[in-house]
N, C-alpha and C positions, 0 to 999 in steps of 0.2 A: 336093248341094243342088238340090232341084227348085223352080224359081221359082213354079210354080203353087201351092205350099204356103206362099208368103211370108206371114208374119204369123200363122201358126198357133200353137198352144200351145207347140210345141217351140221356135219362134223367140222366144217370150217368155222361156223359160228361158235360152236362149242369151244374149239381151240382158242378162238379170239377172246371170248369172254373169260376163259380161265387165265389167259395171259394178262388181260387188263385187270383182273381181280387179284393178281399175284401180290400186288403191293399191300393187300389186306392180310397177308400171311400165307403159309403153305396150304396147298390143296391136295386132296386125294379124290379118287373117283370110285363109285360103285356102279359098274356097267349094267347090272341087271340083265345079264345074258339070258335069253330065252331059247337058245339052241346051243348044242355042244360046240366048243371052240378049241382050237389047238393052242399050245403054249405060244407059238409064233404069232397067231392071230391076236391073242390077248395082249402080247407084248407090243404088237403093231398099233393097237388102239391106244395103249398107254403112252407109247412114244408120240403118236399123233397129238394126243391131248396135252402132253408135256407134264403129266402128273402120274403118280403111282396108283395102281388099282388095289383096293382093299379086299376084293373078292373076285374069284373067277367061277364061282358056282353058278349053275343054271337054275333059273326060277321056272317052276312048272305049276300046274294046278294042284299037284300033290305035295308041293313043298310046304314045310313048316315055316311060314313066313316070319314068325317071331324069331326063330333061330336064324333064318336067312338074313335078317336085317340086324342081327346082334352086333356085328362089326360096325355097322353104320351108327348105331346108338352109342357106341363107346369110342368112336373115331376121335382122335385128338386134334385133327386138322379140320379146316373147312372142307365140306364134302359136296361133290357133284354127283347127282343121281341121274341115270339115263334110261328111264323106262321106254319101252317101244312106242307107246302112245302118249302117256303123260300122267298128270295128277288128277285123280278123280275124287271129288269131295261129296258126291251123292251117296246114297245108300248102297253098300256092297251087296251082291247076291250071296247065296249060300256058299258058293265057292268063288273065291276071288280070282280075277283074271291076271295072268302073268304080265300082260302088257301095260298094266297100270300100277302106279303108286297110290296108296289110299290115305284117307284123312288121318287116322290114328298113327299111321307109319310116319308120315311127314311131321306130325306133331311131336312124336317122341324123338325123332332125329334132330329137329330144329330146336328142341328144348335144351340142347347142350350149351351151357353158359360160354359166351365168347366165341361161339362157332357159327358159321353161316352154312346154309344148305341151299344149293342151286339145283333146280329140277328142270329138265327138258320137258316141255309141255305142248302137245298137239291135241289135247283132249278138249275140243270145243267145236261147236257147229260152224260150218263154213261161213265166213263173213261176220261171225260174232266173236272174234278173238278178243277185242278190247273189253266188251261187256262181260264176257265170261271170266277173263282174268281179273277184272275189277271185283266181280262177285266172289271169286275165290280168295282174293286178298282181304276183302271185307269179312268173310267168314273166319279166316285165320286171325285177323286183327281183333275180332270180338273175343277171341280166346287167348289174347296176350302175345301174339306173334306179329312182329312188324315185317313188312314185305315190300318188295319191288318187283314189277313184272316188265319184261322187255317184249314189246308188241311188234311182231314182224311175221314173215312167213315161217320163221323158226322162233317160236316163243319160249320164254324161260321165266320161271318164278324163283326169286331169291328171298329167303326168309331167315329170321333169327330172333333171338330174344334180345330186346333192347333197341330202342329207336336209334340211338347213336351208332350202334354197330352197323345197322342196315343203311342208315344215312351216309355213313362213311364209305360203305361199299358203292353206293350210288354215285357219290362224288368221284370216287376212283374211276368208275366206269365212264362217267362223262368226261373226265380229264384225259384219260388214256385213249378213249375211242373216238372222241370228237363227234359222237352221235348226237342228234338233236334231242333235247330233253323231252320233247313231245312223244318220243318213242317209249317212254317209261311211265308206268303207273305206280304210284306209291301209296301205301296205307300204313299208318302208325298204329301200334298196338293200343287198343282201347283200355286195356288193363294189363297188369303185370302179376298174374297169379304165381304162387309157388310152383304149381304143377298144372299143366294143361289138362283139362277134362276132355279126353278124346271122345267120349260118348256124346258130349254136347255138340262137338263139331259135326258129327254125323247127323244129329237131330236137326241142327240149324240149317243144314245144307240141303234143301230139297232139290238142289240144282241137278241138271243132267250133264253139266260140264265136268 
């Protein structure tokens, strides 16, 4: 999340989605800051979203990402993650880029029983939003994660363990937002393993999305 873009049209959609999803339970946000922010700037973003932030740390190429996302993996509420660019399910390079959330990271965060993970996603080729979101959901579904994607100029992926949990969230979105159902793509988990094999997700996804 770039503070200089605070209050843009993407933020309005983020705010709206979190308000509509509030009936599913309390939410928090991991802003994934990639630049230094002041306390006032972080507070302004939290106030705009209407949910507390679980971290104000800056993510860089040198960050220990496992430690950086520790709070996300243990968060007791539903969680919104706001990478600069989005969710990348292809093979990561030798050093991961701060602007992305990666396959194994979303798998670990979404594996929290009874908790949803919502990710801002602009990681797709221009004009290929729906196809790329469908592919990402299919990859995650094959690993036991159910998901819904919102297809728009500001795309989002919502995932969790359990078809009923995600289906309930989709119904809440449709009821609260009055958006057409055609704006959403849904994939149910193909299996429900005890633990998601994060390495298989990366191997399955030869995608560049």
